[in-house]
C-alpha positions in Angstrom: 29.1 97.8 116.3 31.2 94.7 116.0 30.4 92.0 118.6 34.0 91.1 119.7 33.0 87.9 121.5 31.1 86.7 118.5 34.0 87.5 116.1 36.4 85.8 118.5 34.3 82.6 118.5 34.3 82.7 114.7 38.1 83.1 114.6 38.6 80.2 117.1 36.3 78.0 115.0 38.2 78.8 111.9 41.5 77.9 113.6 40.1 74.5 114.6 38.7 74.0 111.1 42.0 74.8 109.5 43.8 72.2 111.8 41.1 69.6 110.9 41.5 70.5 107.2 45.2 69.9 107.3 44.6 66.5 108.9 42.0 65.6 106.3 44.3 66.5 103.5 47.2 64.6 105.1 44.9 61.6 105.5 43.7 61.9 101.9 40.1 62.4 103.1 39.0 64.7 100.3 35.3 64.6 101.2 36.0 65.9 104.7 38.5 68.4 103.3 35.9 69.8 100.9 33.3 70.1 103.6 35.8 71.9 105.8 36.8 74.3 103.0 33.2 75.3 102.6 32.8 75.7 106.4 36.0 77.9 106.5 34.7 80.0 103.7 31.4 80.5 105.5 33.3 81.5 108.7 35.4 84.0 106.7 32.2 85.4 105.2 30.7 85.9 108.6 33.8 87.6 109.9 33.9 89.9 106.9 30.2 90.7 107.4 30.9 91.6 111.1 33.9 93.6 110.2 32.0 95.7 107.7 29.6 96.7 110.5 32.4 98.4 112.4 32.5 102.1 112.6 36.2 102.5 112.4 
């Protein structure tokens, strides 16, 4: 069963990371942008993993 609270936390974290990514790109801070891209991909992978557990 999908843990809704856990998935919601992941989604909120992704939203925050995307905002930070946009600011890093605008500020031409590519090191931070690359770290955030990796972090966002990890969050996506976790969400995908949780979603695949669902008995829908």
